[in-house]
C-alpha positions in Angstrom: 55.0 100.8 -108.5 51.2 100.2 -108.4 51.7 96.5 -109.2 54.3 96.2 -106.4 51.9 98.0 -103.9 49.1 95.6 -104.9 51.3 92.6 -104.4 52.4 93.8 -101.0 48.8 94.5 -100.0 47.6 91.2 -101.3 50.4 89.3 -99.4 49.7 91.2 -96.2 46.0 90.3 -96.5 46.8 86.7 -97.1 49.2 86.6 -94.1 46.5 88.2 -91.9 43.9 85.6 -92.8 46.4 82.8 -92.5 47.4 84.0 -89.0 43.7 84.3 -87.9 43.0 80.8 -89.0 45.9 79.4 -87.2 45.1 81.3 -84.0 41.8 79.5 -84.1 43.5 76.1 -84.7 46.2 76.9 -82.1 43.7 77.8 -79.4 41.9 74.5 -79.9 45.2 72.7 -79.9 46.1 74.3 -76.6 42.7 73.3 -75.0 43.5 69.7 -76.0 47.1 69.8 -74.8 46.1 71.5 -71.5 43.7 68.8 -70.6 46.2 66.1 -71.7 49.2 67.6 -69.9 48.1 70.4 -67.5 51.6 71.3 -66.5 52.9 71.9 -70.0 54.0 75.6 -70.4 51.7 77.6 -72.6 54.4 79.9 -73.8 56.5 76.9 -75.1 53.4 75.6 -76.9 52.8 78.8 -78.8 56.4 79.3 -79.7 56.6 75.8 -81.2 53.2 76.1 -82.9 54.2 79.5 -84.4 57.4 78.0 -85.9 55.5 75.2 -87.5 52.8 77.5 -88.8 55.3 79.8 -90.5 57.9 77.0 -91.3 57.3 77.1 -95.0 57.9 80.9 -95.2 60.9 80.7 -92.8 62.4 77.9 -95.0 62.4 80.2 -98.0 64.5 82.9 -96.3 68.0 82.8 -97.9 70.5 81.5 -95.3 74.3 80.9 -95.3 75.5 77.5 -96.5 75.8 75.7 -93.2 72.2 76.7 -92.3 70.6 75.6 -95.6 69.8 72.1 -94.4 67.8 73.6 -91.6 65.9 75.8 -94.0 65.1 72.8 -96.2 63.8 70.9 -93.1 61.6 73.9 -92.2 60.2 74.0 -95.7 59.3 70.3 -95.6 57.7 70.7 -92.2 55.7 73.7 -93.4 54.6 71.8 -96.5 53.1 69.0 -94.5 51.5 71.5 -92.2 49.4 73.0 -95.0 47.6 69.7 -95.3 47.3 69.3 -91.5 46.0 72.8 -91.2 43.2 72.3 -93.8 42.1 69.0 -92.5 42.4 70.2 -88.9 40.3 73.3 -89.5 37.5 71.3 -91.1 37.5 68.8 -88.2 37.7 71.5 -85.5 34.7 73.3 -87.1 32.8 70.0 -87.2 33.7 69.2 -83.5 32.6 72.7 -82.4 29.2 72.2 -84.1 28.8 68.8 -82.4 29.8 70.3 -79.1 27.2 73.1 -79.5 24.5 70.6 -80.4 25.3 68.4 -77.4 25.3 71.4 -75.1 21.8 72.4 -76.4 20.7 68.9 -75.6 22.4 68.9 -72.2 24.6 65.9 -73.2 28.1 67.3 -73.6 30.5 64.9 -71.7 33.2 66.4 -69.5 36.0 64.7 -71.5 34.6 65.9 -74.8 37.8 68.0 -75.7 40.1 65.0 -75.2 37.7 62.6 -77.1 37.2 65.0 -80.0 40.9 65.7 -80.1 42.0 62.1 -80.3 39.3 61.4 -83.0 40.6 64.4 -85.0 44.2 63.3 -84.7 43.3 59.8 -85.8 41.4 61.1 -88.9 44.2 63.5 -89.9 46.8 60.7 -89.5 44.7 58.4 -91.7 44.2 61.1 -94.3 48.0 61.8 -94.4 48.8 58.1 -94.9 46.2 57.6 -97.6 47.1 60.9 -99.3 50.8 60.0 -99.2 50.0 56.7 -100.9 48.1 58.5 -103.6 50.9 61.0 -104.1 53.7 58.4 -104.4 51.9 55.7 -106.3 51.4 57.1 -109.9 48.8 55.7 -112.3 48.6 55.9 -116.1 45.5 57.6 -117.5 44.8 56.6 -121.1 43.1 58.9 -123.6 42.8 57.5 -127.1 42.1 60.3 -129.6 41.4 60.5 -133.3 42.5 63.3 -135.6 41.0 63.6 -139.0 44.3 64.5 -140.7 46.8 62.5 -142.8 50.4 61.9 -141.8 52.6 60.4 -144.4 54.0 57.0 -143.3 52.3 57.1 -139.9 48.8 56.1 -138.7 49.4 56.5 -135.0 51.4 58.6 -132.5 52.0 57.5 -128.9 52.3 60.5 -126.6 53.3 60.2 -123.0 53.0 63.4 -120.9 53.6 64.4 -117.3 52.9 67.8 -115.9 53.7 69.4 -112.5 56.5 67.1 -111.5 57.7 69.8 -109.0 61.2 68.5 -108.5 62.6 70.1 -105.4 63.2 69.4 -101.7 60.3 67.0 -101.4 59.8 65.4 -104.9 63.3 64.1 -105.7 65.2 61.2 -107.2 63.0 58.4 -105.9 59.8 59.8 -107.5 61.6 60.9 -110.6 62.8 57.3 -111.1 59.2 56.2 -110.9 58.5 58.6 -113.7 61.4 57.3 -115.9 60.4 53.7 -115.4 56.8 54.1 -116.2 57.3 56.5 -119.1 60.0 54.4 -120.8 58.0 51.2 -120.3 55.2 52.8 -122.3 57.6 53.0 -125.3 56.4 56.5 -126.4 57.0 58.1 -129.7 56.9 61.5 -128.1 57.3 62.7 -124.5 55.8 66.0 -123.4 56.3 67.9 -120.1 53.6 70.6 -119.8 55.2 72.8 -117.2 56.2 73.0 -113.5 59.0 70.5 -113.9 60.8 72.2 -111.0 59.3 73.5 -107.8 60.3 77.2 -107.7 64.0 77.2 -106.8 66.4 75.4 -109.2 68.9 74.8 -106.3 67.6 71.3 -105.4 67.5 70.4 -109.1 71.1 71.3 -109.5 72.3 70.0 -106.1 70.8 66.6 -106.6 71.8 66.3 -110.2 68.2 65.6 -111.3 69.0 66.5 -114.9 71.2 63.3 -115.0 68.0 61.3 -114.5 65.8 63.4 -116.8 68.2 62.8 -119.6 67.3 59.1 -119.5 63.8 59.7 -120.9 63.5 58.0 -124.2 61.1 58.8 -127.1 61.4 58.2 -130.8 60.7 61.8 -131.7 62.1 63.5 -128.6 61.2 65.1 -125.3 59.8 68.6 -125.1 58.8 70.9 -122.2 57.1 74.2 -121.6 57.4 76.6 -118.6 54.9 76.6 -115.8 54.2 79.3 -113.2 56.7 77.7 -110.7 59.6 78.0 -113.1 58.8 81.8 -113.1 58.4 82.0 -109.3 61.9 80.5 -108.8 63.4 83.3 -110.9 65.8 80.9 -112.7 64.1 80.5 -116.0 67.2 81.1 -118.2 69.4 78.7 -116.2 66.6 76.1 -116.2 66.1 76.4 -120.0 69.9 76.1 -120.5 70.2 73.0 -118.3 67.2 71.3 -120.0 68.7 72.1 -123.4 72.0 70.5 -122.3 70.2 67.2 -121.7 68.3 67.3 -125.0 65.0 68.6 -123.7 64.0 71.8 -125.5 61.8 74.2 -123.5 59.4 75.8 -125.9 58.7 79.4 -125.1 56.2 80.6 -127.6 57.9 78.3 -130.0 57.1 75.4 -132.2 58.9 72.5 -133.8 58.0 70.1 -136.6 58.6 66.4 -136.1 58.2 63.4 -138.4 55.4 63.6 -140.9 55.0 67.3 -140.4 53.4 67.0 -137.0 53.6 70.4 -135.2 54.5 70.7 -131.5 53.8 74.2 -130.1 54.6 75.4 -126.6 53.2 78.5 -125.1 54.9 80.5 -122.3 53.0 80.2 -119.1 50.3 82.7 -118.2 52.7 84.0 -115.6 54.8 85.5 -118.4 52.1 88.2 -118.8 53.3 89.7 -115.5 56.8 88.3 -115.0 58.3 88.3 -118.5 59.2 91.7 -120.1 58.2 90.2 -123.5 54.9 88.8 -122.3 53.6 86.0 -124.4 52.0 85.8 -127.9 48.5 84.6 -128.8 47.6 81.1 -130.0 47.0 82.4 -133.5 50.4 84.2 -133.6 52.2 81.2 -132.4 50.7 79.1 -135.2 51.1 81.7 -137.9 52.2 80.0 -141.2 51.6 76.5 -139.9 50.2 73.9 -142.3 46.8 73.3 -140.8 46.5 70.1 -142.8 49.0 68.6 -140.4 48.2 67.6 -136.8 48.9 70.4 -134.3 49.8 69.5 -130.6 50.0 72.4 -128.2 51.2 72.6 -124.5 49.9 75.4 -122.4 50.5 74.9 -118.6 47.4 76.6 -117.3 44.1 75.4 -118.7 42.6 78.7 -120.0 41.2 79.9 -123.3 40.3 76.5 -124.9 38.2 78.4 -127.4 41.1 80.4 -128.7 43.3 77.3 -129.1 40.5 75.5 -130.9 39.9 78.5 -133.2 43.7 78.6 -134.0 43.4 75.0 -135.3 44.9 73.0 -132.4 44.1 69.3 -132.5 45.3 68.3 -129.1 45.9 70.7 -126.1 47.8 69.4 -123.1 47.6 71.3 -119.7 48.3 70.8 -116.0 48.6 73.3 -113.2 45.4 72.5 -111.3 46.6 69.3 -109.5 42.8 68.7 -109.3 43.0 70.6 -106.0 45.6 68.0 -104.9 43.6 67.1 -101.8 39.9 67.3 -101.0 37.8 69.3 -100.7 40.0 71.7 -102.9 38.8 69.8 -106.1 35.3 71.4 -105.6 36.9 74.8 -106.1 39.2 73.9 -109.1 36.2 72.3 -110.8 34.5 75.7 -110.7 37.6 77.8 -111.5 38.4 76.1 -114.7 36.5 75.0 -117.7 38.2 71.6 -117.2 40.3 71.1 -114.1 41.1 67.4 -114.8 40.6 64.7 -117.4 39.4 64.9 -121.0 37.0 66.9 -123.1 36.3 67.9 -126.6 36.2 71.6 -127.6 34.8 71.7 -131.1 37.1 69.4 -133.0 40.0 69.9 -130.5 40.9 67.3 -127.9 41.8 68.7 -124.4 43.6 66.7 -121.7 44.3 68.3 -118.3 46.6 66.4 -115.9 46.4 66.3 -112.1 50.2 66.2 -112.2 52.9 63.7 -111.4 54.4 65.5 -108.4 52.9 67.7 -105.7 53.2 71.3 -104.5 53.6 71.7 -100.7 52.6 68.4 -99.0 53.0 65.2 -101.0 49.4 64.4 -100.1 46.6 63.6 -102.6 43.0 63.0 -101.6 40.4 62.8 -104.5 43.4 63.0 -106.9 46.3 60.8 -107.9 49.8 61.2 -109.2 49.5 60.5 -112.8 51.0 60.1 -116.3 48.9 60.7 -119.4 49.1 58.2 -122.2 47.6 59.5 -125.4 47.4 57.3 -128.4 46.7 59.6 -131.3 45.2 57.9 -134.4 45.3 59.7 -137.8 42.3 59.2 -140.0 43.0 61.3 -143.0 
């Protein structure tokens, strides 16, 4: 009951802040529109603006079958608005500061609102176009790593990984085909999917038969996935795990498997399991209990926390995602401070860590200061 009350209080606080920010943005938008079209009715403006502002939430309301396409459209509109809102807020604040400085100097032009408005619109449009290009044009990040362990009959393992695909109403078949093409071209020995394969609801995944494409992934030693926070948010974990199993992709939930040469693949439940899974999740050490530490150990853990515990448990390679590297600037300044590593590669003792910015996107398919990416990890054994 207390947890539910805290959740309601937190959500109410968030909505209040969100509404205040958008009143500020909306007021500036009205000043611009009123100068551009003085006869435009103010009530109509605020009605349309409010629908756009809350479109993402409105799109998540369960609706009867005939109205579901409208709900999906609202969710898409709301997703793009998140980027417009952030860019717009920063540009409005900058424009207000410039207006204040010009007023102090007695130089503020009479058409300043229109001039600043058009400049802001132009900048936002350019950011959306550039960010869209970064989101839909994936790159391959290469991380060669060496593990000082011996694997009988094998001196190298090629791992290809993609986190945060976020298959849903925005990221669909076209982007998934890009993933299949690039991954299969790399001729991987092993494919790993470190969480958030779907974007909350499983409905678009099922409706668009996206599993039929995912089953085309090819790797010598198989394809494995773990849960991310968004699989939990959607509330369809069991159905998702079943559908992935049907296409030959085991979802490891605090489980491990052993592939050729004794290489261990371990998958942790997402951190969200601590509050949304009645069984919680087990520790790194418990997950690897009884494992032959003389063999390479690869672990997937969606959210990049507790590197030290993974290293102490004997993990050789830890793969994470979740952060999107903030997805679009300046959010990456915050993720860089929130996480020990929010993107890229690092060593933690003898353990290699790689955190992906993700292949898909949450909310708007916009990336500034980040790219849609696939990780290519050539692991060399030097026993």
